[in-house]
VOZAVO-376513 format. One record per residue (C-alpha): z, y, x; residue in one letter. Coordinates in steps of 0.02 Angstrom, whole numbers, plus 32768, in hexadecimal, padded with zeros to 4 digits. Layout:
! residues N
ZYXA;...
//
This chain:
! residues 1045
7E2ACE6D8EE9X;7E06CF2D8ED9X;7DC4CF498F70X;7D7ECEA08F72X;7D19CED88ED7X;7CF8CF7C8F26X;7C90CF3E8FB3X;7C2ECEC58F4BX;7BFACF2E8EC3X;7B49CF258EB2X;7B1CCFE08E84X;7BA0D02D8F03X;7BCDCFB38F8CX;7C63CFD68FF6X;7C06CF979094X;7B51CFBB90BAX;7B53CF2C9123X;7B45CED49075X;7AC7CF3D9030X;7A29CEEB8FDBX;79A0CF148FF7X;79B8CF969082X;7956D019907FX;7961D0D8909CX;795BD0EF8FC5X;79DAD05F8FA1X;7A4ED0AE903CX;7A36D1658FF2X;7A54D1048F42X;7AE8D0C28F6AX;7B44D1568FC6X;7B09D1BC8F23X;7B5ED1368EB1X;7C08D12B8F12X;7C07D1EF8F21X;7BF7D1F98E5DX;7C95D1828E42X;7CF8D1EA8ED1X;7CF2D15D8F4EX;7CB4D1EA8FD7X;7CDBD16C9059X;7C60D0BC908FX;7C66D0489118X;7BE2D00C919DX;7C36CF8391E8X;7CC2CFDC923AX;7C69D08F922FX;7CBDD1019190X;7C32D16F9135X;7C8AD1F890F2X;7C2DD287906BX;7C79D32A905FX;7CBDD3358FBAX;7CDBD3F48FC8X;7D70D3CE8F53X;7E2AD3908F5BX;7E36D2E18F2FX;7EBCD2788F10X;7EB2D1F38F8BX;7F29D230900AX;7FD9D2228FC9X;8054D1C49014X;803BD1238FBCX;7F7ED10C8FF6X;7FDED127909CX;8050D096907FX;7FADD03A9020X;7F41D04E90D0X;7FDED0369138X;7FD5CF8891ABX;7F4ACF47912CX;7E96CEEA916BX;7E02CF6F9182X;7D9CCF0A90FEX;7E27CEDB9089X;7E34CF84902BX;7DCBD0168FFCX;7D71D0649070X;7DCFD10C90B2X;7DE2D1649142X;7E8CD12A915EX;7E55D07D9166X;7E05D0A9920BX;7E94D11C922FX;7EFDD0829215X;7EA1CFF29282X;7E93D084931AX;7F3CD08F9318X;7F67CFDD92F4X;7EF5CFB5938CX;7F42D02D93F3X;7FF1CFF693D2X;7FD1CF3093C0X;7F45CF0F943AX;7F74CF8F94AEX;7ECBCFDB94B5X;7EA2D09994B0X;7E4ED0E6942DX;7DD8D17C9400X;7DA0D1A39367X;7CF6D20A9359X;7CCBD27B92C7X;7C28D2B392C4X;7BB2D2F99241X;7B5ED3B5921FX;7BC2D44B91FBX;7C10D4469157X;7C1ED390914BX;7CD5D3819158X;7CF9D34C920BX;7D8DD3CF922AX;7DEAD38F918AX;7DC7D2DB91AFX;7E23D2F5925CX;7EB9D341920AX;7EB4D2979181X;7EBDD22B9225X;7F4ED2799263X;7F9DD29891D5X;7FA7D1D391A9X;7FBAD1AA9261X;8072D2299258X;8097D1D691C1X;8089D10D91E2X;8102D1379295X;81A7D10C9298X;8223D1859259X;82ABD1D492D3X;82D0D2839305X;827BD28E939DX;81D7D237935FX;81D5D2B592C5X;81E4D340933BX;814BD30D939EX;80E6D2E2930CX;8110D38792B0X;80CCD3D4934DX;8036D3749366X;800FD39792A0X;8025D44E92B7X;7FC0D4759340X;7F33D45992BBX;7F56D5159257X;7F66D57592F3X;7ED0D5399349X;7E6FD54692A3X;7EA4D5F69293X;7E5CD632933AX;7DDED5B19352X;7D8DD5AB9293X;7D23D6299241X;7CB6D62D9193X;7BEDD60A91B0X;7B73D5FF9133X;7B8CD5399124X;7C4CD5219133X;7CEDD5949109X;7D4CD540918AX;7CCDD5279208X;7D0AD4E592C0X;7CBAD57E9338X;7D0DD4F393BBX;7D0FD44993FBX;7DB6D3F693EBX;7DE4D35E944BX;7EB7D317943AX;7EE3D28D9496X;7F7FD26B943CX;7FEDD1F794A8X;8068D15E946EX;80F5D0EF94A5X;80EBD02994B8X;8134D0369400X;80A9D0A593BBX;8112D13393B7X;80CCD1E293E0X;80FED22B946CX;8091D2BD947AX;7FE5D2EC949FX;7F60D36394FFX;7ED8D3C294AAX;7E26D3F994F8X;7DCBD47E94BDX;7D1AD49C94D2X;7CA6D52D94D3X;7CFCD5A99454X;7C55D60E940FX;7CA4D6AB9459X;7C09D710941AX;7C4BD717935DX;7CBBD78393A9X;7C56D81C93B6X;7BCDD7F89329X;7BB8D779929CX;7B25D7739212X;7B4FD7B29168X;7BB1D7329100X;7C07D6EE9188X;7CA8D71F91CEX;7D02D732926DX;7D7FD6C692A6X;7E1AD69F9229X;7E95D6F8927EX;7E54D7AE9287X;7E67D78F91B6X;7EFDD74C91B7X;7F58D7BD921BX;7F18D85791B0X;7F40D802910FX;7FDFD7AC913BX;8046D81791B0X;80C8D87D917FX;80BDD9469194X;8124D9479208X;80CED8CE926FX;8024D92C925BX;8069D9CD9276X;80B3D9739322X;800DD92A9349X;7FAAD9DB9315X;7F4DD98A9299X;7F15D9B591F1X;7F14D92E9159X;7E5CD9659125X;7DEFD8F29164X;7D59D96E914EX;7D92D9D791D6X;7D6AD9609269X;7CC2D96792B6X;7CDFD8A592F3X;7CF1D87B9245X;7C56D8B99209X;7CB5D93391AEX;7CAFD8C1911CX;7D30D8829092X;7D85D7FA90D1X;7D96D7999019X;7D7BD6E2901DX;7D7FD67B8F7AX;7E02D6008F8AX;7E51D63A902CX;7EF8D688903CX;7EF3D6DC90D7X;7FAED72990CCX;7FE9D68490B5X;7F8AD62F9134X;7FCFD6B691B8X;8077D6729167X;8057D5C491A0X;8005D5EA9252X;80B6D64A926EX;810DD5BC923AX;80ADD54B929CX;80BDD5A0933CX;818BD58D930BX;8180D4D99308X;8110D4C2939BX;818ED52B9409X;8147D5D59405X;81CED65D943AX;81B6D70193DBX;81A7D75F9476X;8112D6EB948EX;80B4D6FC93D6X;80CBD7C093EDX;806ED7C59489X;7FF9D753943BX;7FD4D7BE9395X;7FCED8589407X;7F37D821947DX;7EE5D7E893D2X;7F0BD89B939BX;7EC1D8E09436X;7E13D8699427X;7DFFD8A5936AX;7E22D958939DX;7DAAD9599430X;7D28D94A939DX;7D3FDA03936BX;7D30DA589421X;7CABDABE9402X;7C3DDB089490X;7BD3DB9E9493X;7B3DDBC69504X;7B2ADC5E958FX;7AC7DC879621X;7B11DCA296D0X;7AD3DD41974DX;7A5EDCAC97A7X;79FDDC9096F9X;7A3FDBE296ECX;7A9CDBB29642X;7B4CDB94963AX;7BC9DB6495A9X;7C79DB8C9579X;7D06DB719502X;7CC5DBC1944EX;7D72DBAD9402X;7E04DB829474X;7E7CDB6193F1X;7E3CDAA093E7X;7E54DA9E94ABX;7F00DAFA94ABX;7F48DA799433X;7EF0D9F0948AX;7F43DA239533X;7FE8DA3694CFX;7FE6D98A94A9X;7FB7D93A9558X;8025D9BF95B9X;7F82DA099618X;7F4BDAB79637X;7EBEDAE995C6X;7E63DB36966BX;7E65DA9D96BCX;7E16DA3D9611X;7D90DAC895FBX;7D54DABC96A7X;7D43DA0B969CX;7CE0DA119602X;7C70DAA59627X;7C54DA8496EFX;7C36D9E99758X;7C70D9E69817X;7BC2D9959888X;7BEDD9509926X;7B5AD95599A0X;7B82D9149A43X;7C0DD9769AA0X;7C09DA019A07X;7C42DA10995DX;7BE9DA7F98E7X;7C2ADAA9982EX;7B95DAAA97B3X;7BA6DAE79710X;7B78DA899677X;7AF1DAAB95ECX;7B30DAA0953DX;7AD5D9F99521X;7B15D9AB95CEX;7BE9D9F2958BX;7BD3D9AD94CDX;7B9FD8F2953CX;7C43D91295B3X;7CA6D93B951EX;7C5FD8A894C1X;7C73D8319574X;7D37D86E956DX;7D44D84694B9X;7CF9D79194BEX;7D5CD7619584X;7E03D7909534X;7DF5D72A9496X;7DA5D6A694FBX;7E30D6A6956FX;7EA9D6BA94FAX;7E66D61C94A7X;7E79D5AD9526X;7F26D5FE9567X;7F5CD5C494A7X;7F11D51E94ACX;7F74D5079576X;801DD5449521X;8004D4B79492X;7FF9D441951EX;808CD475956BX;80F3D45C94CDX;809AD3B494A8X;806BD36B954FX;80CCD2C3956CX;8149D2C39601X;80FAD271969EX;8124D1C996D9X;8134D175962FX;80C2D0EF95F3X;8057D1239566X;7FC6D0DB94F3X;7F35D16C94C4X;7EDBD18E9412X;7E65D216942AX;7E24D280939BX;7D6DD2DF93ACX;7D4DD3679337X;7CDCD3D1937FX;7C43D436931FX;7BC1D3EF92C7X;7AF8D3DC92E0X;7AC4D4A99294X;7A15D4CC9275X;7A17D5819246X;7981D5EE9229X;79A2D66192B8X;79F1D5E19344X;7A32D62393F5X;7A7ED5ED9489X;7B29D5C4942CX;7ABDD53A93ADX;7A73D4FC944FX;7AEDD4C1949FX;7B53D4869403X;7ABED42293E6X;7ABFD3D39496X;7B73D39C9486X;7B48D34F93D6X;7AB3D2FA943FX;7B2AD2AF94ACX;7B9CD27C941BX;7B0DD21E93C7X;7ADDD1D99488X;7B99D194947AX;7B70D14193CAX;7AD4D0F89403X;7B04D0C094A1X;7BAAD07D946AX;7B83D03093AFX;7ABED00693BFX;7A92CFFD9464X;7B35CF8594ABX;7B3FCF29941EX;7A8FCEEA9456X;7AB0CED294F5X;7B5FCE7E94DCX;7B05CE079489X;7A71CDE4950FX;7B18CDE29592X;7B6ACD619523X;7ACBCCFE9508X;7ACCCD0E943FX;7A23CCF893E7X;79FFCD9E9362X;797ECDFD9338X;795FCE979381X;7961CF379328X;78FECFE09360X;7964D0719384X;7937D11E93A8X;7985D139944EX;79A6D1F99471X;79D2D1EA9527X;792BD2339544X;7973D2E694E2X;7A00D2E49542X;79A7D2DB95E5X;793AD35B95B2X;79B8D3E69599X;7A3FD3A39620X;79CED36196C6X;7A1AD3A7974BX;797BD3D897A3X;78F9D3F19713X;7966D3EF9662X;795CD49795FBX;7A2ED4C59631X;79FBD4BA96E9X;7954D53A96DBX;79C4D5939684X;7A5CD5A29713X;79BDD5BA9791X;7964D6459725X;7A20D69C9723X;7A2AD68E97E7X;797CD6B69817X;797AD76D9865X;790ED7E99822X;78DAD81C9759X;7921D7899702X;78FED787963CX;78DED70195A4X;7825D70D95D0X;7830D6C6967CX;78A8D638963BX;7839D60295B6X;7793D6029621X;77F5D5A5969FX;7810D51F95F8X;7776D52795D1X;772DD4FC967EX;77B1D46A9690X;77AFD40995E2X;76F5D43695B6X;76E8D3729598X;778ED3489553X;7785D30494AAX;782BD3499469X;7815D3EF94AEX;778FD4859462X;777DD5299464X;76E7D5B19437X;7692D5A494CFX;76A3D4DD94F2X;765FD4D59425X;75CED544945CX;75A7D4C094EDX;75A4D42F9466X;753FD4B993E4X;75C9D4989374X;75D7D52F92EFX;76A3D53A92B3X;76C0D5F09276X;777FD5CA9276X;778CD5BF9338X;77A0D66E9372X;775DD6A89427X;7817D6B79465X;7851D613940FX;7858D56A944CX;785AD4C293EDX;78C1D418940FX;789FD37D93ABX;7962D34B93A8X;79A7D29A9354X;79D0D31492C1X;791BD36492B3X;78CED3DE9301X;7930D4979328X;78E3D5329362X;7941D59793DEX;7931D65A93EEX;7939D66F94D3X;7963D72294B6X;7A12D73694F4X;7A0FD69E9545X;7A2CD6D895F9X;7AB3D75695B9X;7B1CD6D99563X;7AFDD65995E8X;7B2AD6D89677X;7BC4D71D9618X;7BD8D7AA968CX;7C74D802968CX;7C7DD89796F9X;7D00D8A5977FX;7D4CD9409745X;7D70D90B96B8X;7DCCD86296F5X;7E24D8D8976CX;7E5BD95796D2X;7E9ED8B19667X;7F09D883970CX;7F3ED93E971BX;7F89D9329677X;804BD911964EX;802ED8A195CAX;806FD7F69626X;8007D77895B2X;7F5BD7EF95BDX;7F7AD7F89677X;7F90D73E9698X;7EE7D7299630X;7E7AD78696D0X;7EB9D7419768X;7E10D76B97C8X;7E45D8279791X;7ECBD81D982AX;7E7BD89A98C6X;7ED1D81B993CX;7E63D78F98EBX;7DAED7DA98EEX;7D29D75798EBX;7C85D77F98FDX;7C41D6D598C7X;7BECD6CC9835X;7C5DD6749795X;7C0ED5D69768X;7B94D5F296B2X;7BC9D5CF9602X;7B3CD53895F4X;7B7CD4E996A7X;7C3BD4E5966CX;7C0ED4A395CCX;7BA4D414960CX;7C35D3ED9680X;7CADD3EC95F8X;7C3AD390958FX;7C27D3029613X;7CDBD2FD962CX;7CF0D2CF955FX;7C69D25D9570X;7CB9D1FF960AX;7D6CD20F95A7X;7D20D1C29505X;7CB5D1299564X;7D6AD1029590X;7DB0D0E294FDX;7D89D05E946DX;7D14D0D193F2X;7D32D0E79333X;7CBDD14192D0X;7CCDD1A4923EX;7C14D1E79208X;7C20D282919AX;7B94D2C3911BX;7B92D36D90DEX;7B52D3549010X;7B05D3F28FE4X;7AE0D4949030X;7B47D5068FADX;7BF5D4AA8FDAX;7BF2D48E8F10X;7C83D40A8EEAX;7C30D3638ED0X;7B8AD38D8ED7X;7B08D31E8F32X;7A6AD3488F78X;79F0D2B38F95X;797BD300900CX;7A03D3519079X;7A5AD2A5907AX;79D5D24790ACX;79A5D2B69142X;7A60D29E916DX;7A45D1EA9169X;79B1D1E891DDX;79F9D2469255X;7A92D1EB925BX;7A48D14B9276X;7A9CD10291EBX;7A10D09791B9X;79FAD046927EX;7AC1D0299273X;7ABCCFB991D7X;7A2DCF4B9211X;7A89CF4692BFX;7B14CF06924EX;7AB4CE8E91DBX;7A60CE489276X;7B00CE2692D9X;7BA6CDE992CCX;7C33CE6492A0X;7CBECE229305X;7CB7CDF693AFX;7D4ECDD89424X;7D89CD8494D8X;7DACCCCE94B4X;7E55CCD694FEX;7E99CD5694ACX;7E3FCD169407X;7E9ACC7E9424X;7F2CCCBC9448X;7F2ECD0E93A2X;7EF9CC8A933CX;7F35CBDE9384X;7FBACBB6930BX;7F3DCB9C9292X;7F0DCAF492E3X;7F8DCA689310X;7F27CA3793A5X;7F2DCAEB93EAX;7FE9CB1993BEX;8050CB32940EX;7FFCCB2094B3X;7F4DCAF194E9X;7F29CA969583X;7E7CCAB4958EX;7DFECB5B95B6X;7DF2CBCC953CX;7D57CBB9950DX;7D73CB0494CEX;7E0BCB2C946EX;7DBCCBB19405X;7D29CB3393D0X;7DBBCAA793A5X;7E0FCB3A934FX;7D68CB7692E1X;7D3CCABA92D2X;7DE7CA95926EX;7DE1CB25920BX;7D22CB0891C3X;7CD3CB8791C2X;7C05CB9091AEX;7BA8CB969247X;7B3FCC2C921EX;7BE3CC769225X;7C0FCC7192D7X;7BC8CC719376X;7C11CC469423X;7BCDCCC194B5X;7BF9CC9D956AX;7C9ECCF5956DX;7CC3CD4094B8X;7CB8CCEF940AX;7C42CD499373X;7C59CD5392C2X;7BF1CD7E924DX;7C34CDB691ACX;7CD8CE1A9199X;7D01CDB29117X;7D05CD0E9196X;7D85CD84920BX;7DE1CDB89167X;7DF1CD0D9144X;7E3DCCD291DDX;7EA9CD7A91EAX;7EEBCD2E9141X;7F01CC839176X;7F52CCC19203X;7FE5CD2291ACX;8006CC949134X;8016CC3C91DBX;808ECCB39225X;80EFCCD0918FX;810DCC0F9190X;8126CC089249X;81A6CC929234X;8207CC29919AX;8209CBA49223X;825BCBF992A4X;82D1CC43922DX;82EECB9491EFX;8316CB609294X;8378CBF692C2X;83EFCBE0922CX;83FFCB1F9253X;8423CB5B9310X;8494CBE492C9X;84F8CB689251X;8501CADE92CAX;853ECB679355X;85C0CB9E92C8X;85F9CAEF9298X;8621CAD5934FX;8699CB70936BX;86EFCB3F92D1X;870BCA8D92F3X;8745CAB793A8X;87BACB4D9367X;8801CAE592E6X;881FCA4C9376X;8878CAD993D9X;88D3CB359344X;8909CA6E9317X;893FCA4193C7X;8999CAEE93D4X;89F9CADD9322X;8A36CA349342X;8A75CA6F93E8X;8AC4CAFB9393X;8B2BCA8D931DX;8B64CA08938FX;8BB8CA9F93F5X;8C0ACAE39362X;8C44CA2A9324X;8C80CA1993DAX;8CE2CACA93E7X;8D36CA929335X;8D70C9F89382X;8DADCA389418X;8E03CACE93C9X;8E62CA53934AX;8E87C9DC93DDX;8EE6CA779437X;8F3CCAA69391X;8F7BC9EB9388X;8FB2C9F19451X;8FF9CA9E9425X;906BCA599377X;90A0C9CC93EFX;90CACA27947DX;9133CA9D941EX;917FCA1193ACX;91B6C9B1945DX;91FACA5894ADX;925ACA8893FEX;92A9C9D89410X;92D6C9E394B6X;9317CA9694A4X;9372CA939407X;9414CA8A9444X;9415CB1F94AEX;93CCCB899428X;9486CBC693F7X;94B0CC1C94ADX;9433CC9D948CX;945DCCDF93DEX;94C5CD4E9418X;944DCDA49476X;93C8CD9D93EDX;9439CDF79386X;946CCE8293EAX;93B6CEA89406X;9396CEA8933AX;942ECF219328X;93ECCF9193CAX;9335CF9D9370X;937CCFCC92CFX;93E4D05B930AX;935AD0AE9365X;9303D09992C5X;9387D0D8925FX;9396D18692E2X;92DDD18892DEX;92CBD19A922BX;9361D218920AX;9320D28B9289X;928CD293923BX;92CCD2C391A1X;932FD34291EBX;92CBD3A0927EX;9304D45D92A4X;9296D4E59261X;91DED51092BBX;921DD5B392F8X;9202D5C493B5X;92A2D61F93CEX;9300D59B9376X;934AD5269400X;93B6D4B69381X;93B7D3F39385X;941DD373933BX;948DD32493B0X;9467D25A93D4X;94E7D1F1935DX;94FFD17793F0X;9515D18F94B6X;9490D11794DCX;9410D1709488X;944AD21E94EAX;93BED219956EX;932DD1F794E0X;9365D2809451X;935BD2FC94FDX;92BDD2C39527X;9273D2DB945AX;92C4D3869452X;9272D3AE94EDX;91BED36694A9X;91EDD3D093F8X;91FFD46A9447X;9163D46294B3X;9103D42A9417X;914CD4D893C0X;910BD5489441X;9063D4F69452X;9063D508937BX;9093D5BB9395X;9015D5D79417X;8F81D59693B1X;8FA9D61A9324X;8FB1D6A5939DX;8F0ED7229391X;8EC5D749942BX;8F01D7F99444X;8FC2D7BA942BX;8F91D71E94A5X;8F4ED7A19517X;8FFED8199506X;9065D7859513X;9008D75095B9X;9033D7F59603X;90DAD7F595C6X;90EED7429627X;909DD79A96CFX;9118D81A96C4X;9197D79B96BCX;915ED73A974EX;914BD7D897ADX;91FAD82F9772X;9279D7C09722X;931AD7C0979AX;92BCD84E980BX;92BFD8E497CAX;933BD945975DX;92ACD98896EBX;925AD8E096ACX;92FDD8C49631X;92D7D96E95E1X;9222D95495CDX;9247D89B956FX;9241D90694CBX;91B8D97694F0X;911AD93194B1X;9079D9409526X;8FFAD9B694E9X;8F81D9EF9569X;8F2CDA8C9534X;8FCFDB14951EX;8F30DBB59545X;8ECEDB95948FX;8E2DDB9794F0X;8DC6DB81944CX;8E20DBF793E6X;8E2BDC8C9462X;8D8EDCDB9482X;8DCBDD2D9512X;8DC8DC86955CX;8D13DC5A9537X;8CEBDC5995F3X;8D67DBF39635X;8D48DB6A95A0X;8C8CDB7095CFX;8CD1DB429686X;8D3CDABF9642X;8CAEDA7895B3X;8CD7D9DC9595X;8D43D9999618X;8DDDD9FE9607X;8E8CD9989628X;8F0ADA1B9619X;8F14DAE295F8X;8FB9DB40962AX;8FFDDBD59661X;9060DBD89721X;90A3DC509790X;9054DC3C983BX;90BDDC7098D1X;907CDCDD995AX;9085DC9A99FBX;90C0DD3C9A4BX;914EDD7599EBX;9188DCF79977X;9160DD5D98C9X;9121DD009851X;907CDD4797DFX;902FDCEA9739X;8F9DDC779733X;8F42DC1096D2X;8F19DB7596F4X;8E99DAF396BAX;8E87DA2E96EAX;8DF3D9DB96DCX;8DC4D93D96FBX;8D60D97997A2X;8DB8DA1A97CBX;8E62DA7B97C7X;8E3EDB2597A6X;8EADDBDE97A7X;8E7CDC67974BX;8EB9DD1A972FX;8F02DD21967FX;8EC1DDDE966FX;8E0EDDC5968AX;8E09DD0C966AX;8D9FDD069703X;8DBEDC5E9784X;8DFBDC929824X;8E15DBED9873X;8DB8DB5B985DX;8E0ADAB098ABX;8D9DDA0798AFX;8E17D9829884X;8DD9D93B9929X;8E25D9C69987X;8EDDD995996CX;8F3BD93499C7X;8FE8D91D9980X;9069D97B990BX;9117D9AC9928X;91A1D9CC98A9X;9267D9E698BCX;92E0D95D986FX;9337D9E3981DX;9305DA22974AX;9283DAB5979DX;91D1DAC29771X;91B1DAE09841X;9111DA8A9884X;90A9DA999925X;9007DA6E9908X;8FD2DA1399CFX;8F0BDA239A02X;8EB6D9D69A75X;8E85DA4D9B18X;8DBADA259AF1X;8DC2DA609A4DX;8D6DDAF59A1AX;8DEADB4599A1X;8E71DB3A9A14X;8E57DB979A9BX;8EDADC129A69X;8F62DB5F9A78X;8FC8DB1099EFX;8FDADB609953X;90A4DB639908X;909BDB729844X;9145DB7597BEX;90F8DB23971DX;916DDB049684X;9119DA759664X;911FDA239707X;913BD96896D5X;9090D9759661X;902ED9D796FCX;9065D9549785X;904ED8B89705X;8F9ED8ED96CCX;8F66D9289787X;8F9ED87097B9X;8F39D8189735X;8E8CD8909748X;8EADD86E9807X;8EBFD7B897F6X;8E10D7BA9776X;8DBAD83A97F6X;8DD8D7D99899X;8E19D72E985FX;8EBED74E98D0X;8F74D79598ABX;8F9ED84198CAX;902AD8549954X;90DAD8A898FAX;9151D8E19951X;9210D8F3990BX;9272D93C9989X;92DDD9E599B8X;9283DA099A43X;91CCD9FA9A6EX;914EDA549AE2X;90B5DABC9AA0X;901CDB079AFBX;8FEBDBAF9AEAX;8F66DC119B3BX;8FDDDC549BCBX;9024DBA89BDAX;90ADDB229B8DX;913DDB729B2CX;91CADAF69B05X;9209DAFF9A62X;92BEDAE69A37X;9312DACB998AX;93A9DB1C9971X;9410DB0098C4X;945EDB9D98ABX;94B8DBFC980FX;943ADC95984EX;93A2DC4A9803X;9370DC66975AX;9393DBE296D2X;92E0DBA996CEX;9283DC069758X;9298DBD89809X;92B5DC669882X;9233DC5E9932X;9275DCC799C6X;9220DCBC9A6DX;9294DCBF9AFEX;9227DCEA9B95X;9186DCB69BB2X;918ADC0A9BACX;921ADBEA9B20X;922FDC039A6BX;92C7DBDA9A0FX;92AADBA09947X;9339DBC298E8X;9353DB61983EX;93CEDB4497C3X;
//
């Protein structure tokens, strides 16, 4: 109701189509009155008029977004959100590509309008991690592009100095997939000069104000803006603008988009190079030939630039102060004058920044572009510089106004001219509206054979002396009779006196008014010439980003072909843009600047009236009032609204037009509100369309309720049938289960009865035989009772758990003797098992060694019985305590098994000498006791067998393999006081090492192998031998006699 009241307010209607009476004064008054109420948006049908308030208003809150979401365009107050929502829903629901054209002069709020459109679309899209990431990247491209492409002008503190067209791509659900940004004609001349009161591009001031001291030192910059020539050596202060905060915002935006730290650093380095180029000063000098030359006045700035880009200072100095000219087959190096040097320096700075901006746009596109192969819908948003009329208008203003002229042509063709032509095509009667067609102005500028741009390109390519005078003369001759062109010469021919039109100027009557252009600099700016030496110098730099910006500098790819002019490139870009816009459904936002001073909520009627005229708002209102606000093909219209009539719902059998006629006849709309064309239905008033949409929504709600009702009924019936089927199955199974249980119970009862009956019969038949078995049963009972008594008594009188205790109570009855003996054996084994479980690992190892000794020597050698009471110690030398044996201890390390003193028998004489014996897990070592040095080291694998006597001596022979390295002199004859332990541990170690048993021979005679041959050893028991030590005597060369006690 609030929106309806606003639209019908007599003093400030929300839709200018409803304005009565329709005059320029009433239209201007309506806009002024609405602006006074802070209603900055107004409709002309579905066109939105936006008046810049120059202040923030509380009309862009999340609540406002929800208010305009999915709502009818004319059902709410005029707002930019309404056109954004209408375009988005048309794209999402009707599968129609959209474009939003935002037009108006500089300072009218076009950039802010484009950001509001993008933020609204991002807010109403569905949520999700991937979708939010895409939306955030699309939104964050604005701060980056504004930093590098916007600047303060006399009319606008944030003026777009480039044209931006963004295609946002969506999937079939209306969720953003990504986008593509196109940029048009960056005003690069602003890099090297701008008028007083304006600023260079924002990025220079943001970098100096927001960069940390470390970053500025890295970029070799000073924080003071007055130090830099390209910033006019002026202070950077701008009221209401925080450059440092904007720099941090731009850095955050780059991180969101996906710039790596290395890319950001490279980008800022190139930006710093452009800024520092303005400080490179040239000085004049004269060569011997008398020709003027230039040189670098202060090499410090040049040195710092070269350090940033990795280039030899001499290379850059030569490129700035000289030029290579190729004439046929000769190459001539000519020096440049100071003006020429400054021209080359400025051209280099402009080209670096322009190409850097193109790289920046392409890098953003790389992050936000859509993967190929996905089906997509497109919404384009055009934010391009507005119409500009300055006191001194040059080549840039000419190109900018040409672009705006083309946009006005689109508006004329697509909203005014096509409006009338469509009525004629459809056979609809209406009153034609006269309007100004600016095609004649566009043709004046862009005609490929005789347009101003064509003449400019022709003049730039013409050989000989070329200057602006010849260019202006050619224009005067060509357009002398053109009613939209005038100059001093054409005025003189018409006898018109106008002191404001200077000789070096020409004037074009644009749709927005008359603009006077000064031709000075047209040729230079259109050529946009950069000396090849400078391109090659940039290619020679080691800075990857800067090098990639100048591919033509590659000496291997030198081309003599002239690059296209700036005017030609811009004309081609505009043609591509127009083709793109023509392929989409247009939505218009016409921006108006209310005052020249950028004062908040100040409305200047004279300024606004001029914009009303050149924007063609009056003609637009007249077309809407004379024509029909809505039109659609019969097929889609019938498909959308056929549910409003029982005759067309759910299916219509006739033609689409007949169905629409039947439908609208039943809805009883006034005949003057409708018109039936050949292929489309036309509805005059938006209110009629709104009423039709409201009825549809009500009917859709009814149909949704009906569908829900039918679905719930079907679901309940299906659920009931399923429950009934399940109940029947459960009942059948339950009855079967009950009958089965009943049958089993009856069967079990019958079996019990049968069993008792059979038992009763058997007992009755065999009762007379019962007494014959009584003696056997009684004997069996007595036997079991005696066994029980024996076992219970045995359990109470078990012998002690000592292993050495072998006592056991005798069996009380003879028939229990075998069982008693078996129990005794089991009990003893159990006692041994318990004893073994209590042993420590060391005690267990000692007993295992004793067991092994028993297996080897029991009943075989007399000495064994004497060794039983002697514990096996293993280490008899005290290696760890005696420092003398430190080297031997190092040899044994942790692998020592036994260490003892033995006597080695000399093979030649039979005399015994003392030796230290060390047995390890891998070797047997014999060492000198005095020097404590190893004399012989034998590997256990070299031992073949061991021989001992059967007497109580300590003599043994160590037989070695013939292939052993330690047995070159033959077998060893040893005498040990701990023979039993030595042989036992040697046997165990040999078994662990080789997994084989050590062969042991116990005999009175055996053969040994010495170096000079085999020797037969005979053991003789004699009283001549000492009490313990055997005596060895050599009997010839092949016999030895051992006397033992």
